[in-house]
C-alpha positions as CSV (number, residue, x, y, z in Angstrom):
1,X,-29.3,-19.2,106.5
2,X,-26.5,-18.5,103.5
3,X,-28.6,-16.3,101.4
4,X,-27.2,-16.9,98.1
5,X,-27.7,-14.3,94.7
6,X,-30.3,-15.2,91.9
7,X,-29.0,-13.9,89.2
8,X,-29.3,-12.2,86.0
9,X,-27.6,-12.2,82.5
10,X,-26.5,-8.8,83.4
11,X,-25.5,-9.6,86.9
12,X,-23.5,-13.1,86.5
13,X,-20.1,-14.0,86.5
14,X,-19.0,-13.5,82.9
15,X,-18.5,-17.4,82.6
16,X,-22.2,-18.0,83.3
17,X,-24.1,-15.4,80.9
18,X,-23.6,-17.7,77.7
19,X,-25.5,-20.9,79.6
20,X,-28.2,-18.1,81.5
21,X,-29.1,-16.8,77.7
22,X,-29.7,-20.5,76.0
23,X,-31.8,-21.3,78.5
24,X,-33.4,-17.6,78.4
25,X,-34.2,-19.2,74.7
26,X,-35.1,-22.1,76.0
27,X,-37.8,-20.8,78.8
28,X,-38.3,-17.7,78.0
29,X,-37.3,-16.9,81.8
30,X,-34.5,-17.1,83.7
31,X,-36.1,-19.7,86.1
32,X,-34.4,-18.6,90.0
33,X,-32.9,-21.7,90.5
34,X,-30.7,-20.9,87.0
35,X,-30.2,-17.8,88.2
36,X,-28.8,-18.8,91.3
37,X,-26.7,-21.8,90.0
38,X,-25.2,-19.0,88.1
39,X,-23.1,-17.4,91.3
40,X,-21.2,-20.8,90.3
41,X,-20.0,-21.3,85.7
42,X,-18.6,-24.8,86.6
43,X,-22.2,-25.5,88.1
44,X,-24.6,-23.8,85.5
45,X,-22.2,-24.6,82.3
46,X,-22.7,-28.7,83.7
47,X,-26.7,-28.1,83.5
48,X,-27.3,-26.2,80.8
49,X,-24.8,-29.5,78.7
50,X,-26.4,-32.1,80.7
51,X,-29.7,-30.9,79.9
52,X,-29.1,-30.1,76.6
53,X,-28.3,-34.2,76.1
54,X,-31.6,-35.1,78.5
55,X,-33.6,-33.6,76.6
56,X,-32.7,-34.9,73.1
57,X,-32.5,-37.8,74.2
58,X,-35.4,-40.5,73.4
59,X,-37.2,-40.3,75.7
60,X,-40.3,-38.4,74.9
61,X,-40.8,-35.1,77.0
62,X,-43.3,-36.1,79.1
63,X,-41.3,-39.4,79.9
64,X,-38.6,-37.0,80.9
65,X,-41.1,-35.2,83.0
66,X,-42.1,-38.3,84.8
67,X,-38.5,-38.6,86.2
68,X,-37.5,-34.9,86.8
69,X,-40.6,-35.0,88.4
70,X,-40.0,-38.0,90.4
71,X,-36.8,-37.4,91.0
72,X,-37.2,-34.0,92.7
73,X,-39.8,-35.5,95.5
74,X,-37.5,-38.5,96.4
75,X,-34.8,-35.4,96.7
76,X,-37.5,-33.6,98.7
77,X,-37.1,-29.8,96.1
78,X,-39.7,-28.0,96.9
79,X,-38.7,-25.8,93.4
80,X,-37.9,-28.5,91.2
81,X,-41.3,-30.4,92.1
82,X,-43.2,-27.2,91.0
83,X,-41.6,-26.8,88.2
84,X,-41.6,-30.1,86.7
85,X,-45.2,-30.3,88.0
86,X,-46.2,-26.8,85.6
87,X,-43.6,-28.6,83.0
88,X,-44.8,-32.6,82.9
89,X,-48.4,-31.4,83.0
90,X,-48.3,-28.8,80.1
91,X,-46.4,-31.9,78.3
92,X,-49.8,-33.2,79.0
93,X,-49.3,-35.5,81.1
94,X,-52.6,-36.7,83.4
95,X,-53.3,-34.4,86.2
96,X,-54.4,-37.6,88.4
97,X,-50.6,-39.6,87.7
98,X,-49.1,-36.1,88.4
99,X,-49.9,-35.5,91.7
100,X,-49.7,-39.2,92.2
101,X,-46.3,-38.4,91.5
102,X,-46.2,-35.9,93.8
103,X,-47.3,-37.8,96.9
104,X,-44.8,-40.1,96.3
105,X,-46.9,-43.0,94.3
106,X,-46.8,-44.4,91.2
107,X,-48.9,-43.5,88.2
108,X,-51.3,-45.5,86.7
109,X,-50.0,-45.2,83.0
110,X,-47.6,-48.3,82.8
111,X,-44.8,-46.4,80.7
112,X,-44.8,-43.7,83.3
113,X,-44.8,-45.9,86.4
114,X,-41.5,-48.0,84.9
115,X,-39.3,-44.5,85.0
116,X,-41.2,-43.6,87.9
117,X,-39.8,-46.9,89.6
118,X,-37.0,-47.1,88.5
119,X,-35.6,-43.5,89.2
120,X,-37.3,-43.8,92.9
121,X,-35.2,-46.7,93.7
122,X,-32.1,-45.5,91.7
123,X,-32.0,-42.0,94.0
124,X,-32.7,-44.5,97.1
125,X,-30.2,-47.0,96.1
126,X,-27.5,-44.7,95.2
127,X,-27.2,-46.4,91.6
128,X,-26.9,-49.7,93.0
129,X,-30.1,-51.3,91.0
130,X,-31.0,-55.2,91.3
131,X,-31.1,-57.3,89.1
132,X,-35.0,-57.3,89.4
133,X,-34.7,-53.7,89.6
134,X,-33.3,-53.7,86.0
135,X,-35.6,-56.5,84.8
136,X,-38.7,-54.7,85.9
137,X,-38.1,-51.2,84.1
138,X,-36.9,-53.8,80.5
139,X,-40.4,-56.1,80.9
140,X,-41.8,-52.7,80.8
141,X,-41.1,-51.8,77.2
142,X,-37.8,-50.4,77.8
143,X,-34.3,-50.8,75.8
144,X,-30.8,-51.1,78.0
145,X,-30.1,-48.0,76.8
146,X,-33.0,-45.6,77.9
147,X,-31.9,-47.8,81.7
148,X,-28.3,-45.5,81.6
149,X,-29.7,-42.3,79.5
150,X,-32.4,-42.4,82.7
151,X,-28.5,-42.2,84.9
152,X,-28.0,-38.7,83.0
153,X,-31.5,-37.4,84.1
154,X,-30.8,-38.5,87.6
155,X,-28.1,-36.8,87.1
156,X,-29.4,-33.4,85.7
157,X,-32.1,-33.3,88.1
158,X,-29.3,-34.2,91.0
159,X,-27.7,-30.8,89.9
160,X,-31.4,-29.1,90.2
161,X,-32.5,-31.3,93.5
162,X,-29.3,-30.4,95.6
163,X,-29.2,-26.9,94.2
164,X,-33.0,-25.5,95.4
165,X,-32.2,-27.3,98.4
166,X,-29.0,-25.3,99.4
167,X,-29.9,-21.9,97.9
168,X,-33.4,-21.8,98.0
169,X,-34.3,-19.5,95.3
170,X,-38.1,-18.4,95.3
171,X,-40.7,-19.5,93.7
172,X,-41.5,-17.8,90.1
173,X,-43.8,-16.6,89.6
174,X,-45.0,-19.2,86.8
175,X,-45.0,-22.3,89.2
176,X,-46.3,-20.6,91.9
177,X,-49.5,-22.7,91.4
178,X,-48.1,-25.8,92.0
179,X,-46.0,-25.5,95.1
180,X,-44.8,-28.7,97.4
181,X,-44.2,-28.5,100.8
182,X,-42.6,-32.3,101.3
């Protein structure tokens, strides 16, 4: 197995340092997955820019976490599942809904179920949604702009999920209680 470094601001390539500093400000720490990503300035800078847009978009933070947790489960990213479980619970998502997503089921909350279903379907079908998939999402009260915004969230989480699956960074202490094995 290839080992990847988990960079700090001090050890990261020069072009990765600003992104790590942004993450330090946002989370009060640099998550290990970001430290691993920092090996590639292109990757870490792409992630930070995309996540800034996703988290500043039209979805609530609970809705964003629903999409990101669903994506992490669908992509089998153990690090990201633990991370987004922690954040989803922090955002007040019902623990039963969080557990349902972790188990590959839909949450009971209708809006969150529509988001979770769309995100999972988008990944599984590689973006080739049927009219039925689209109409089901729109019928839940979301707009076409929301449908396209989910693409940005899926893209951002794919960066994190794939990086976690390839680099296998250690799970940070704050997320240990929500460790997950797919």
